[in-house]
KOLVEX-288324 format. One record per residue (C-alpha): x, y, z; residue number from 1. Coordinates in steps of 0.2 Angstrom, whole numbers, plus 5000, padded with zeros to 4 digits. Layout:
N
[atom [X, Y, Z], NUM],
...
This chain:
359
[atom [4181, 5143, 5230], 1],
[atom [4178, 5161, 5235], 2],
[atom [4168, 5173, 5223], 3],
[atom [4172, 5191, 5227], 4],
[atom [4157, 5203, 5224], 5],
[atom [4164, 5217, 5236], 6],
[atom [4159, 5235, 5231], 7],
[atom [4177, 5241, 5233], 8],
[atom [4190, 5238, 5236], 9],
[atom [4186, 5224, 5225], 10],
[atom [4191, 5209, 5214], 11],
[atom [4207, 5212, 5204], 12],
[atom [4214, 5202, 5189], 13],
[atom [4225, 5188, 5195], 14],
[atom [4239, 5193, 5183], 15],
[atom [4240, 5210, 5191], 16],
[atom [4241, 5203, 5208], 17],
[atom [4255, 5191, 5203], 18],
[atom [4265, 5204, 5194], 19],
[atom [4263, 5216, 5209], 20],
[atom [4269, 5202, 5221], 21],
[atom [4284, 5200, 5211], 22],
[atom [4288, 5219, 5210], 23],
[atom [4287, 5220, 5228], 24],
[atom [4301, 5208, 5230], 25],
[atom [4311, 5215, 5215], 26],
[atom [4306, 5230, 5205], 27],
[atom [4312, 5231, 5187], 28],
[atom [4327, 5219, 5191], 29],
[atom [4334, 5232, 5202], 30],
[atom [4336, 5221, 5217], 31],
[atom [4325, 5233, 5227], 32],
[atom [4306, 5231, 5230], 33],
[atom [4292, 5242, 5223], 34],
[atom [4288, 5248, 5240], 35],
[atom [4306, 5254, 5243], 36],
[atom [4311, 5261, 5226], 37],
[atom [4314, 5279, 5222], 38],
[atom [4300, 5287, 5211], 39],
[atom [4314, 5296, 5202], 40],
[atom [4322, 5280, 5195], 41],
[atom [4321, 5277, 5176], 42],
[atom [4311, 5261, 5179], 43],
[atom [4297, 5271, 5189], 44],
[atom [4297, 5285, 5176], 45],
[atom [4294, 5272, 5163], 46],
[atom [4279, 5264, 5173], 47],
[atom [4271, 5281, 5175], 48],
[atom [4273, 5285, 5156], 49],
[atom [4266, 5268, 5151], 50],
[atom [4251, 5269, 5164], 51],
[atom [4246, 5286, 5156], 52],
[atom [4248, 5279, 5139], 53],
[atom [4237, 5264, 5143], 54],
[atom [4223, 5276, 5149], 55],
[atom [4225, 5286, 5132], 56],
[atom [4225, 5271, 5122], 57],
[atom [4210, 5262, 5131], 58],
[atom [4199, 5278, 5131], 59],
[atom [4206, 5287, 5116], 60],
[atom [4210, 5302, 5126], 61],
[atom [4215, 5317, 5115], 62],
[atom [4232, 5326, 5118], 63],
[atom [4223, 5342, 5125], 64],
[atom [4218, 5332, 5140], 65],
[atom [4230, 5329, 5155], 66],
[atom [4229, 5312, 5163], 67],
[atom [4234, 5313, 5182], 68],
[atom [4236, 5301, 5196], 69],
[atom [4233, 5309, 5213], 70],
[atom [4230, 5304, 5231], 71],
[atom [4215, 5308, 5242], 72],
[atom [4201, 5297, 5233], 73],
[atom [4186, 5304, 5224], 74],
[atom [4180, 5312, 5240], 75],
[atom [4195, 5324, 5239], 76],
[atom [4190, 5328, 5221], 77],
[atom [4173, 5334, 5226], 78],
[atom [4181, 5350, 5232], 79],
[atom [4196, 5350, 5220], 80],
[atom [4184, 5351, 5205], 81],
[atom [4175, 5365, 5213], 82],
[atom [4191, 5374, 5218], 83],
[atom [4197, 5374, 5200], 84],
[atom [4181, 5376, 5190], 85],
[atom [4168, 5385, 5200], 86],
[atom [4168, 5403, 5197], 87],
[atom [4151, 5409, 5202], 88],
[atom [4139, 5394, 5200], 89],
[atom [4139, 5375, 5196], 90],
[atom [4125, 5363, 5192], 91],
[atom [4124, 5346, 5199], 92],
[atom [4113, 5330, 5197], 93],
[atom [4109, 5322, 5213], 94],
[atom [4107, 5303, 5210], 95],
[atom [4114, 5296, 5227], 96],
[atom [4125, 5298, 5242], 97],
[atom [4141, 5302, 5233], 98],
[atom [4133, 5315, 5222], 99],
[atom [4125, 5323, 5237], 100],
[atom [4142, 5324, 5246], 101],
[atom [4149, 5332, 5230], 102],
[atom [4136, 5345, 5231], 103],
[atom [4140, 5349, 5249], 104],
[atom [4159, 5351, 5245], 105],
[atom [4155, 5362, 5230], 106],
[atom [4144, 5374, 5240], 107],
[atom [4160, 5379, 5249], 108],
[atom [4166, 5388, 5233], 109],
[atom [4150, 5396, 5226], 110],
[atom [4132, 5394, 5221], 111],
[atom [4126, 5376, 5217], 112],
[atom [4110, 5372, 5208], 113],
[atom [4104, 5354, 5210], 114],
[atom [4095, 5352, 5193], 115],
[atom [4086, 5336, 5198], 116],
[atom [4086, 5323, 5212], 117],
[atom [4080, 5305, 5214], 118],
[atom [4080, 5306, 5233], 119],
[atom [4061, 5305, 5233], 120],
[atom [4062, 5286, 5229], 121],
[atom [4078, 5283, 5238], 122],
[atom [4089, 5286, 5223], 123],
[atom [4082, 5271, 5214], 124],
[atom [4081, 5279, 5197], 125],
[atom [4090, 5292, 5186], 126],
[atom [4080, 5309, 5184], 127],
[atom [4074, 5313, 5167], 128],
[atom [4069, 5329, 5158], 129],
[atom [4079, 5341, 5168], 130],
[atom [4086, 5357, 5161], 131],
[atom [4105, 5361, 5163], 132],
[atom [4107, 5380, 5166], 133],
[atom [4118, 5388, 5153], 134],
[atom [4125, 5401, 5165], 135],
[atom [4133, 5388, 5176], 136],
[atom [4152, 5385, 5175], 137],
[atom [4150, 5366, 5174], 138],
[atom [4137, 5352, 5176], 139],
[atom [4142, 5338, 5187], 140],
[atom [4135, 5320, 5188], 141],
[atom [4139, 5304, 5196], 142],
[atom [4140, 5291, 5182], 143],
[atom [4137, 5275, 5193], 144],
[atom [4128, 5275, 5210], 145],
[atom [4137, 5260, 5219], 146],
[atom [4125, 5260, 5234], 147],
[atom [4109, 5261, 5224], 148],
[atom [4113, 5251, 5208], 149],
[atom [4109, 5265, 5195], 150],
[atom [4120, 5270, 5181], 151],
[atom [4120, 5283, 5167], 152],
[atom [4127, 5273, 5153], 153],
[atom [4128, 5286, 5139], 154],
[atom [4139, 5301, 5136], 155],
[atom [4127, 5316, 5136], 156],
[atom [4127, 5331, 5125], 157],
[atom [4130, 5346, 5137], 158],
[atom [4129, 5365, 5133], 159],
[atom [4142, 5369, 5146], 160],
[atom [4158, 5360, 5153], 161],
[atom [4153, 5342, 5158], 162],
[atom [4161, 5334, 5174], 163],
[atom [4158, 5316, 5179], 164],
[atom [4163, 5306, 5194], 165],
[atom [4166, 5289, 5186], 166],
[atom [4174, 5280, 5201], 167],
[atom [4164, 5264, 5199], 168],
[atom [4161, 5262, 5180], 169],
[atom [4177, 5269, 5172], 170],
[atom [4184, 5257, 5159], 171],
[atom [4168, 5246, 5159], 172],
[atom [4161, 5254, 5143], 173],
[atom [4168, 5265, 5129], 174],
[atom [4168, 5284, 5134], 175],
[atom [4168, 5299, 5122], 176],
[atom [4181, 5309, 5132], 177],
[atom [4179, 5324, 5121], 178],
[atom [4161, 5327, 5128], 179],
[atom [4169, 5330, 5145], 180],
[atom [4179, 5344, 5153], 181],
[atom [4184, 5333, 5167], 182],
[atom [4182, 5315, 5172], 183],
[atom [4188, 5308, 5189], 184],
[atom [4187, 5294, 5201], 185],
[atom [4194, 5282, 5214], 186],
[atom [4203, 5267, 5207], 187],
[atom [4197, 5254, 5218], 188],
[atom [4183, 5247, 5208], 189],
[atom [4189, 5244, 5190], 190],
[atom [4207, 5250, 5188], 191],
[atom [4216, 5246, 5204], 192],
[atom [4217, 5246, 5223], 193],
[atom [4213, 5261, 5234], 194],
[atom [4226, 5274, 5236], 195],
[atom [4226, 5282, 5219], 196],
[atom [4213, 5294, 5210], 197],
[atom [4213, 5297, 5191], 198],
[atom [4209, 5314, 5184], 199],
[atom [4206, 5317, 5165], 200],
[atom [4205, 5335, 5163], 201],
[atom [4205, 5346, 5147], 202],
[atom [4219, 5359, 5150], 203],
[atom [4210, 5374, 5143], 204],
[atom [4197, 5374, 5157], 205],
[atom [4210, 5377, 5170], 206],
[atom [4216, 5394, 5177], 207],
[atom [4199, 5403, 5174], 208],
[atom [4194, 5405, 5192], 209],
[atom [4199, 5421, 5201], 210],
[atom [4202, 5413, 5218], 211],
[atom [4219, 5408, 5225], 212],
[atom [4220, 5389, 5225], 213],
[atom [4231, 5379, 5237], 214],
[atom [4246, 5372, 5227], 215],
[atom [4241, 5354, 5229], 216],
[atom [4223, 5357, 5225], 217],
[atom [4227, 5366, 5209], 218],
[atom [4227, 5353, 5194], 219],
[atom [4240, 5364, 5185], 220],
[atom [4253, 5359, 5199], 221],
[atom [4252, 5341, 5193], 222],
[atom [4254, 5344, 5175], 223],
[atom [4272, 5342, 5171], 224],
[atom [4282, 5352, 5157], 225],
[atom [4285, 5335, 5149], 226],
[atom [4275, 5320, 5151], 227],
[atom [4287, 5310, 5162], 228],
[atom [4284, 5323, 5175], 229],
[atom [4265, 5322, 5176], 230],
[atom [4259, 5318, 5193], 231],
[atom [4276, 5319, 5200], 232],
[atom [4276, 5335, 5210], 233],
[atom [4276, 5325, 5226], 234],
[atom [4279, 5307, 5228], 235],
[atom [4265, 5298, 5219], 236],
[atom [4256, 5282, 5227], 237],
[atom [4268, 5270, 5218], 238],
[atom [4260, 5254, 5224], 239],
[atom [4243, 5259, 5219], 240],
[atom [4249, 5265, 5202], 241],
[atom [4259, 5250, 5198], 242],
[atom [4243, 5239, 5201], 243],
[atom [4234, 5250, 5190], 244],
[atom [4247, 5248, 5177], 245],
[atom [4246, 5229, 5178], 246],
[atom [4227, 5230, 5178], 247],
[atom [4226, 5240, 5162], 248],
[atom [4238, 5229, 5154], 249],
[atom [4226, 5215, 5157], 250],
[atom [4212, 5225, 5151], 251],
[atom [4221, 5229, 5135], 252],
[atom [4226, 5211, 5133], 253],
[atom [4208, 5205, 5132], 254],
[atom [4203, 5217, 5119], 255],
[atom [4201, 5233, 5128], 256],
[atom [4185, 5243, 5134], 257],
[atom [4173, 5238, 5120], 258],
[atom [4177, 5219, 5123], 259],
[atom [4175, 5222, 5142], 260],
[atom [4158, 5230, 5139], 261],
[atom [4152, 5215, 5131], 262],
[atom [4157, 5204, 5145], 263],
[atom [4150, 5216, 5158], 264],
[atom [4133, 5216, 5149], 265],
[atom [4133, 5197, 5148], 266],
[atom [4137, 5196, 5167], 267],
[atom [4123, 5209, 5171], 268],
[atom [4110, 5201, 5160], 269],
[atom [4113, 5184, 5168], 270],
[atom [4111, 5190, 5186], 271],
[atom [4096, 5202, 5182], 272],
[atom [4088, 5188, 5172], 273],
[atom [4089, 5177, 5187], 274],
[atom [4082, 5191, 5199], 275],
[atom [4067, 5193, 5187], 276],
[atom [4064, 5174, 5186], 277],
[atom [4066, 5169, 5204], 278],
[atom [4051, 5172, 5214], 279],
[atom [4061, 5175, 5230], 280],
[atom [4070, 5191, 5224], 281],
[atom [4066, 5208, 5218], 282],
[atom [4077, 5221, 5210], 283],
[atom [4077, 5238, 5218], 284],
[atom [4083, 5250, 5203], 285],
[atom [4072, 5256, 5189], 286],
[atom [4074, 5244, 5175], 287],
[atom [4079, 5257, 5162], 288],
[atom [4093, 5264, 5174], 289],
[atom [4100, 5247, 5181], 290],
[atom [4119, 5247, 5184], 291],
[atom [4129, 5234, 5175], 292],
[atom [4142, 5236, 5189], 293],
[atom [4132, 5235, 5205], 294],
[atom [4116, 5224, 5205], 295],
[atom [4105, 5228, 5220], 296],
[atom [4091, 5216, 5225], 297],
[atom [4080, 5212, 5240], 298],
[atom [4069, 5197, 5246], 299],
[atom [4052, 5198, 5239], 300],
[atom [4039, 5203, 5252], 301],
[atom [4033, 5186, 5256], 302],
[atom [4050, 5180, 5259], 303],
[atom [4057, 5194, 5270], 304],
[atom [4060, 5182, 5284], 305],
[atom [4072, 5172, 5273], 306],
[atom [4085, 5186, 5271], 307],
[atom [4097, 5181, 5284], 308],
[atom [4095, 5163, 5279], 309],
[atom [4100, 5167, 5261], 310],
[atom [4115, 5177, 5267], 311],
[atom [4121, 5162, 5277], 312],
[atom [4117, 5150, 5262], 313],
[atom [4127, 5161, 5250], 314],
[atom [4141, 5163, 5262], 315],
[atom [4143, 5144, 5263], 316],
[atom [4143, 5143, 5244], 317],
[atom [4158, 5155, 5243], 318],
[atom [4149, 5171, 5240], 319],
[atom [4159, 5186, 5247], 320],
[atom [4153, 5204, 5249], 321],
[atom [4135, 5203, 5244], 322],
[atom [4127, 5211, 5259], 323],
[atom [4118, 5227, 5253], 324],
[atom [4122, 5244, 5259], 325],
[atom [4112, 5249, 5274], 326],
[atom [4103, 5263, 5264], 327],
[atom [4095, 5250, 5253], 328],
[atom [4096, 5233, 5263], 329],
[atom [4095, 5216, 5255], 330],
[atom [4110, 5211, 5243], 331],
[atom [4122, 5219, 5231], 332],
[atom [4133, 5210, 5219], 333],
[atom [4147, 5221, 5212], 334],
[atom [4151, 5215, 5194], 335],
[atom [4167, 5225, 5191], 336],
[atom [4178, 5221, 5176], 337],
[atom [4189, 5208, 5185], 338],
[atom [4174, 5199, 5192], 339],
[atom [4173, 5183, 5181], 340],
[atom [4157, 5177, 5172], 341],
[atom [4160, 5160, 5182], 342],
[atom [4157, 5169, 5198], 343],
[atom [4141, 5177, 5192], 344],
[atom [4135, 5160, 5187], 345],
[atom [4139, 5153, 5204], 346],
[atom [4129, 5166, 5212], 347],
[atom [4114, 5163, 5200], 348],
[atom [4116, 5144, 5204], 349],
[atom [4116, 5148, 5223], 350],
[atom [4100, 5158, 5221], 351],
[atom [4091, 5144, 5211], 352],
[atom [4096, 5131, 5224], 353],
[atom [4089, 5142, 5238], 354],
[atom [4073, 5144, 5229], 355],
[atom [4071, 5126, 5227], 356],
[atom [4074, 5123, 5245], 357],
[atom [4063, 5137, 5252], 358],
[atom [4050, 5144, 5239], 359],
């Protein structure tokens, strides 16, 4: 049996995969497959409306927010956010590689103040005690740092418009959407495959900048006059949205985001507990900031020479995708929503067995 710990694209619910396979053969009993269907058919309009409603139901998204499904990945949102919201100045928290890239793109549109950075310790912690400038148009942070295994797990009170990249932890915990002006992210961690990006934006923050915005970059372009036309200005990424639709149906069926959060904490506690117990491994992230989505760890100093051996041992035991990012090294197990507790237990058992044989 294979246990998928890939950081993204990553493990998906089996129900979503099976439903998608069937839809590729025959979508909505039309006799035409999902990959061939016109996005203007009633069946597809229904899927779009249901997918948006699932987002609203699962995260309690108020009516004053638009929910959009766009192309381009979160990397495209780095400049799209700034194009729409940055008038004169924006504030950013730099907690990892993706936050740093977001800063770079925002600088194309105006002044950017980095209020704090954890680069001094290779992004192994979340900065504390920083001050958010009230003269900025918005404050941006990356909620979960996939590469480094740190996470901001609470919804902060912010004196200005709050913007969050939640690519790798959306739907893993309840979120108070009302505290945010905008939330965005790539789908390929918790809510679907690569190919679609979600944007949750409070409509009253749009249209305030003086610059001309290219049509496709302007969020207002993608907000329809009626809900069925949202995200339909051009052909949407139908395949990725359908998988998202089925993934969110699965999430709702198991009790929603609150129930998922309990499972996610159980998975993370199990693996972090073994890292702390096992003399051969050491966690890399500050304990108070550890991500429940991406668990990063390395060999203890006296066992550094065993790293390749453990990688091979784990691979033979069915572990897939646990090689750490080159920025950190060692190992990374991504415990996204669809990763089952049984897989985490299998990894823990593998670590215990390796310790018995080598410590």
